[in-house]
N, C-alpha and C positions, 0 to 999 in steps of 0.2 A: 922559126916559130918556137916560142917557149913551150916547154912541156912540164906539167905538174902532175904528180901522182898523189892523190889523197888516199891514205892507206889505213885500213882497219876499222872504219866507222860502221855503225849501224845505219843503213841507207834507206830512206823513204823516197823511192823514185817517183811515185805517183803515176808511173807507167802502167797501163791496164794489164800488160802481160807479165807483170812481176809481182812478188809477194808484197804485203803491206809494208814490211820492213825486212831487211836482210843484211848480213855481214858482207861487205863488198868494198872493193877499191874503185876509185873514179879517176880515170886518166883524162886530163885536160890538155888539149893541143891547141895552142894559140887561144882563140876566143871560144872554141867549141869543145864539147865533150866527145872524146874519141872512143871511149869504152867504159862500161860499168860491169864489173865482175870480180871474181876472186883471183888472186895471185896474178895480177896483170903485170906485163913486162915493164920494168921501170927504166929501161935503157935510155939514157940521155935526159931523164926527167928529174926535177927537184922533188924529193920525197917529203911529204908532210904527214907526220904521224897524227892521225885523227882517231886513235883507239879511245874507247870510252866516250866518244862523241856521237852525235846524231847529225847526219847530213841530209838535207832535203832541198827541194827547189826553193829559190827565193820567193818570198810572199809577193802577192800582187794586190795593191790597193787600187781598186778600179775607179774610185771617186773620192777626190780630195781637193779642197780649195786651198792650196798652199799659200796663196797671197795673203791669207788672213792669219798667218802664224803669229805675228807680233801681238795679236789680241787674244792669245791662247787663254781659255778659261774665263774670259770676261763675261760670257753669256751663259754660264753654267745653269742658271735658273730661267733662261729665256724660253718662251714658247716660240712656235714658228712665226707668229705675228710679230713678236718682239724682234726676232732675228731679221726678218725682212725690213721692218721699219727702222731699226737702229743700225744694223750693219749696212744694208744697201740704201736705205733712205737717208741716212745721216753720215756715217763715217766714210763710206766708200769714196765719196766725191773729194775727200781730203787727201787721198793717197797720191803721193808723188811717184814718179818712176822708180826712185831709189827705195821707196817702201815696198814696191812690188818685187824688186830684185831681192832684197834681204829677206822678205817674208818667204818668197819661193825657195831661196837657197836654204834657209834655216829649216823650213818645212820638209824639204827633200832630204836634208841631212838627218833630220829626226826619223824619217822613214828608213833610211839606210841603217841607222842605229838599231831600229826595231826589227830588222830583217827583211824589209820590203826592198825588192830589187827592181820592180816595175810599177810605175805609178801612172794612173790616169789623172792628170792635173787639169782640173776643170776651172779655167781662168776666165771669169766673167766680170772683171773690172778693168776694161781696156778702153778707156775714153779717148786715148791717143795712141798712135803707133809707138811712141816712146814708152808708154806703159807696157805695151805688149812685148816690145823688144827687151825691156828690163826683166820682165818675168822669164822670158826664154833664156836670157843670160844667166839668171839665177839657177834655172833648172840644169842648164849645161854645166855650170860650174860645180854642181853637186856630184856629178858622176853617176847619177841614177839613170836607169833606163826609163823612158817615159813616153807617153802620148800626150802632147800638149794640145788640149782641147780648147780651141779659141772660142771664147764666148763674147758677149756684149753686155754692157750695163742694161738694166731693165728699160725697155722702150715700148713704143706703141705696138699693138698686136699685128699690125699690117707692115711692120718694118722688117724687110728681109735681111738676111745675114750679109754683112759687108764683104763681098767676095774679093774686092781689091786687097783687103787685108789678108784674107786666107791665101790668095794667090802669091803674095810676096813673101810669105813665111817659108823658111826652110828648116828642116830638122837637123839631122846629123847621124853619125854612126849609132848612137843610142836613142835618138829622139825621132819620133814621127809626129806629123801634124794631123789633128782631127778637128771636128766642128762641134762646139757646145752650143747647140741650137735652142731657141726658146721652145720649140716643139709644139705638137698639136694642142696641148692643154692651154698654152699661153699665146697662141698665134691664131690668126684667121686661117681657114682652110687653104686659101690660095697661097698664103705665106708659108705655111707648113709644107705644102707640096713643093714650092720653089726651093726651100732650104734643103729638103730631102733630095731633090733632083740635083742640086748643085753639089752636094756631098757625093752622090753616086757618080756623077760625071768626073769627079776628081779622085775617086777611089778612096774616100775618107770614111773613117768611122764617124757616125753622127750620133751624138749623145744628147739626151734631154731629160728634164725633170718631169715627173708625173706623180702628184700626190695631193691629198687633201680635197679631192673632189672627183666627180665622175668624168670619164673621158668625153671630150667635146667633139664636135663634128669634124675637126681636123683629122682625127684618126681615120675616119671612114674615107676621107678624101685621099689621104696618103696611101691607104690600102688600095683604093680604086685605081690609083696611078701606078700600082705595082712596085712601090718603092720600099716596102718592108723587106728586110733580109738580114743576113748575118752581120752586116755593118751597122745595124740599128741597135743602139744601147739605150735602154730606158732605166733611169735612176729612180729608185723607190718603187714605182708601180702601184702604190696604194691608191685605191679608187677605181682601178681597172676591174671590170667584171670578169667572171670566170671565162666567159666567151672571148673577151678581148685578150686575156692572158693566153688562151689556147691559140688564138690567131697569131699572136706574136711568137709563141713557142714553135708553132708549125712553120712559120716563116724563117726560123733560125735566129731570131733576134735574141739578144741577151738582156737580162734584168739584173741590176745591181742594187742590192739591199744595203742600207746603212742602219743596222738594227738599233743601236743605242740611240742614235739621233732620231730615228723614226718614232720609237716608243716614247722618248722623253719630250720631244717638241710638239708632237701632234700631227705628224705627216699622215699617220695611219698605221695599221698593223702590218708588219712585214709580210711579204707575199711568199715567204719560204715554203709553207705548207702547200699553198696552191700550186707552186711550181713542181714540188715533189710529186704531187698527185698527177701532174701532167707528164711525168717522166723526165722533167727538166730539173735544173738546180740554179740557185742564185750565184752570182759573183758578189764580192763584198767591197764596201768602201767605208770610210769613216767620216766623210763629209766635211766638217768644219771644226778645227781646233778651238774655235771660239766657244763651242758648246760641249763637245765631247773629245776624249783623247784619240789621237790618230794612231791607234794600235789595231792592226788588222786581226791579230790573234784574239784580242778581246772581242772584236766584232764577231769572229767565228764562234767563240764560246757563248756569247749572248744569243746569237741566232740559233745555235744548237739548243741551248737551255730553254729559250722561249718556245720553240716549236715542240720540243719534248713535253713541255708543260701543257700546251694545247692538246697534244696527242693523249696525254694522261687524262685530261679532263673529258675529252671525247669518249675515251674508253670507260671512264667512271660513269658518265651519263648513260652509256649503253649497257654496262654490266654491273655497276655498283662498286667497282674496284678499279684502282689504277692498273695500267698495263704491266704485265709481268715480264715483258721483254722490251729492250730499247727499240724505239721506232726509227731512230737515226743513229748512225755510228760516228765516232770521233774522226774516223778516216774520211767520211763524207764531208765533215766540216772543214778538214784540211783541203779537200778538193775544191771547196768553194773559195778558199784563200789562195789557191795556186792555179789549177787547171782552168776553172771557170773564169777567174779574173783575166787570165791570158786570152781566153776566147773573147771576152767582152771588149778587150782593147785591140783585137785583131792581131794578137801576137802568139796565137796557139801553135804556130809552126816553128816558133823560136824558143819560147820559155814556158814554164809551168810544170815541166816534168824533166827528170834526169834520164836522158837516153842518148845514144850515139847520134851525133849530128845536130843535137840541140845546142843552143848557146849555153855557155858555162856560167849560168846565173844560179848561184846556190848559197846556202847558209850553213854554218857549222854551229850546232847547238850543244852547249855544255850543260846538260840537264840529266842527271842520273835518274835511273828508274827502270823497272823491269819491262815497261811497255813503251817502246819508242814513240808510237803514235800519240799516246797520252802525254808523254814528256814534251813532245814538239808542240802540241796544241796548247799546253799549259805554260809554255815558255814566256818569259818576260824579256824586255830589252837587255836586262843584265845577264840573261842566259845565252844571248846571241854572241858567240865568241868571235865569229868571223863571217864576212860577207864578201862574195866574189861576184863580179858582173863582167861578162864577156871575157873571162879568164884573168881579170885584174882584181887584186884584193882591194876592197874599199874599206874593210874593217878587219883588224887582226888583233888577237889577244885583248879583245873587248874594247879596242880603241879605234876610232875612225882615223883613216889615213889621209894624207895630202890635203889637210885643211887646217887653217888657223882658227880654232874654235874660239879663242879669246876675242879675236876681231869680230867674228860672226856674232857672238853674244853681245858685244858692245854695240854693234850696229843695230841689232834687233832691239836691244833695250832702248836705244835712242828713238827708233821708229815707234815703238810701243808708247813711250812717254809722250810723243807728239800727237799720236792718234787717239789715245784714250779719252782726252777731254771732249772729243767730238762725238763720242757714243751717246751723249745726252741729247744730241740734236743740234 
């Protein structure tokens, strides 16, 4: 087993029993973290000097449609109605399996470049098994850790999830399979219950959209069937009442906010503040490259600033002045992008924090400054010097490894050029 000692960095472990940031070494043995501490024994290890760097857990993007990467930015001014009509109503049907593969590969590589080591890939353009297999091939080829959330093209509310497709899919050392269900908002109650039950019987994370409207009767049916739990992931959550948010939080379910997308397209106001008042916290996603950049740290900063703004306004209305203390810390925002994301994807026992026994999924940030937490939160892709997943370097010296980027770019450009004309319908 290979051993690597990362020496001399300021480390943000995200572990609850450790400081916000500390000077420490990290010993990696094979694919796992053997120890975090000062002056660790380097016998038999490759020593990597990380002085003047920040090391933290790899970021977790809990909700992204990588298959849409070739159309990056095409819908920057779209509303939610535009997106649904033009992306799903028009162009999605023109995707070939090779478009699914290159979009997924390029999207996942972009995540690695930005410091994302674990990805919830919500794949809902799977009209044939070939489309599904091509997307999975792209995800595997990228080297990212992921949960492939198998979805379906938009269909009738009483159409249950195709379980023959779910049952034939296999993950791998870095990939697990989950279900991207239509969910109670977009399904009949009986269908929602059937899909939740199928996921529970298979031990899968079941993720669904909920936004732009009040919860439908399917939610009550799923709750009555006892199927809400830690494997339940609700994306957006806008439109859920305070009572329903509490029901979900009490059941251990996770909620994933995609704040830039939610605010810009009309999904609704992010539920960050509601969750914090309930003693919970959001995980974060970026949703679709077609509309917003797939940068989890940007999502964290937007979620933080948006909720602080609401808190200041609430305080101003109550007292006549903005709050004199920060209501949410930068460390909390980093938690949303790491610990909470890992929980949302069912990976909390493996990633999201740096501690002995956890998978060696980490990033090295070259961002000077007196406050490591702030430097990490404010980092851009250019500041992400290195990325490690399961003990293997995926990026070093600001360069992605083991990938022919020229070929990826050329194939992505070809896919984009073919698909763009179909956006008009």
